[in-house]
C-alpha positions, 0 to 999 in steps of 0.5 A: 396754522392749517386753516384760516382764522375767523377774525384778523386783529390789525394793529399798526404801531409806532413808538407806543411805549412798552407799558401801553403796547403790552396792555394792548397785547394782553387784551388780545390774549384775554379775549373769550373768542380765541379763533383769531390771528393778530397782525402787528405792523411796525411803522418805523418804531425807535423804541422797544415796541418792535422787540416786544412784538417779536418776543410774542411766542404764539403761531397766531401772531405775525409781525411785519417791519421794514424800518420805514415810517409811512403813516398809519393810513398806508400801514393799515391798507398794507395790513388789510392785504395780509389778513387771512380771516373773513372779518377784520378788527381795528385796534390801536397800540395804546388802547385796551380791548374788553375781554368780550369785544371779539365775541360780541362784535363777531356775533353781530357781524355774521348776522349782517351783510358784507357792507356793515361796519360795527363799532361800540361804545367805550370806557375812557381811560387816562394815561395810567389806565384808570377808568374815568368815564363812558364814551357814548355815541349818539343814536342819531345820524352824525352831523356833517364830518362828525365821526360815527365811530370811536375809530379803534372800535371798528370791525367789518368784513375784510373785503369791505376794507379792501373795497374801501381802503384808507386814503393815502393822501397826506392831507388825511394822515390824522383824519383818515377815519372821517374821510373813510366814513364820509366816502362810504356812508351812502353804500354802507350800514354803520352800527354801534353796539351799546356795550362799552367793549373798548378802553379808549385812552384819551385823558391825560394824553391829549396831543395838540399837534395831532388835534391840529392835524385832524382838524386841518384834515377835516377842513380839506375834506369839507372843501373837497367833498362838501361845498353844497349846500352853502349854509351847511358848509358854512356852519360846519366851517365855523364850528371847526374854526371855533373848536380850533380857537377854543382848544388853542386857548385850553392848551395854552392854559395847560387845561387840555384835559377839560376838553377831553372831559367833555367827551365822556360821562360819569359811570354809575357804581355798578358800571364802574364795578363791571368795567374794573372787573373786566379790566382786571382780567386783562391786566392779569393775563400773561403774554406768551413771550 
């Protein structure tokens, strides 16, 4: 490519499975905005996802692999260093972008200053890519340690990510996003678009191990950054402990999907029709392999 693209899409992956990964890749090629590059950063996959990544025949796609498992936070920092575009979009290897995600978020980014981070709402999908609900983020400022974004929906200036890299501490290997938002909230502007521009896979794929890792990271963050005021600290600590207890009960009873169902709202018939039409555009998009 003779000139730099306008957008870098960054995906770090480790064993996402061919079905999920192929849909994530299809959603990149289904975008209405086409001036992008895609960086695929393998984190020591042992399935056939690396082979799928390398099979993509498009000059806008770059694949990196060293065979090691370093964790997502470290890989994303490496990915940021390789980005050529002025704006960078996060994406996970098991989610699906709405065909208009890049177009809509890019239009907002170019109107904002370089300290603005833009996310969006999302459709919640299950293990079979069925749409089960809408994930809306509250308009009000989040409570202590509540994430202001659905993490794979985030986009910002590439230089913002370079100034604010993920913590590479193992303590945050499952809570790296919340740690980043807490660290940058005072110096950045956080914006969420009302549109659902991502299909976020969560129903039917709940991981208790990952959830425990996230909550332990929040406890560490709470202890190191938010010891005052004491009343707010104590209330947040109790909230995390109660959530851990309840999730443990649900998981033991094999009812983890009830936890996930509390996160999303039902779609109206019109919303479902629009969401399914956009998803169908992604599913029908061929991969250039």
